[in-house]
C-alpha positions, -999 to +999 in steps of 0.1 A: -521+939+642-519+915+613-505+942+590-478+951+615-468+914+618-466+910+580-446+942+576-422+931+603-417+897+586-410+913+552-386+937+569-367+908+585-365+889+552-351+920+534-327+928+563-312+893+565-309+887+527-333+859+521-324+839+490-360+845+478-356+883+480-320+883+466-329+859+438-300+836+446-303+800+434-294+768+453-259+756+445-267+719+446-274+715+410-252+741+394-238+731+360-203+721+353-180+749+340-181+752+302-147+736+296-155+705+318-190+703+302-174+702+267-150+674+278-179+655+294-199+657+262-169+643+243-169+613+266-138+622+284-136+612+321-146+636+349-119+654+368-105+638+399-122+664+422-157+651+416-152+622+441-148+647+469-185+656+465-197+621+472-212+618+507-237+593+520-271+610+525-264+638+500-279+639+465-256+632+436-252+662+412-272+659+379-240+664+358-222+636+376-253+613+375-255+619+337-221+600+334-234+570+354-239+535+339-265+514+357-250+482+371-280+469+391-314+482+379-340+498+402-353+473+427-386+472+446-371+495+472-364+522+445-326+518+449-302+513+420-265+507+417-245+528+392-209+529+381-192+563+376-156+562+364-150+530+383-168+540+415-199+520+425-227+539+442-261+529+455-287+556+450-324+563+455-339+566+420-362+595+426-339+618+446-304+606+436-296+604+473-264+584+479-273+554+501-239+537+500-205+541+484-193+506+475-159+511+459 
């Protein structure tokens, strides 16, 4: 009975294309395209479209976070305020979750 259940579970995972089975990666932290990465390394500003990715409750991409300048250091609550190309964001330090978009 246990073997049949395990076999059925594996068959379902294969049939419905589980990310584990297909080897697909999560798209949250995918890197910038090579051209944008090069510009970012040279200190040039990020393209205007990055602001569309900002949503309260969602984590800030690593590549965008790497351009941040800390305005208010981490408080006792684990929240910090950063400036990214003139936009102020309050984030949880450990997860980079956006708490508030100030400006």
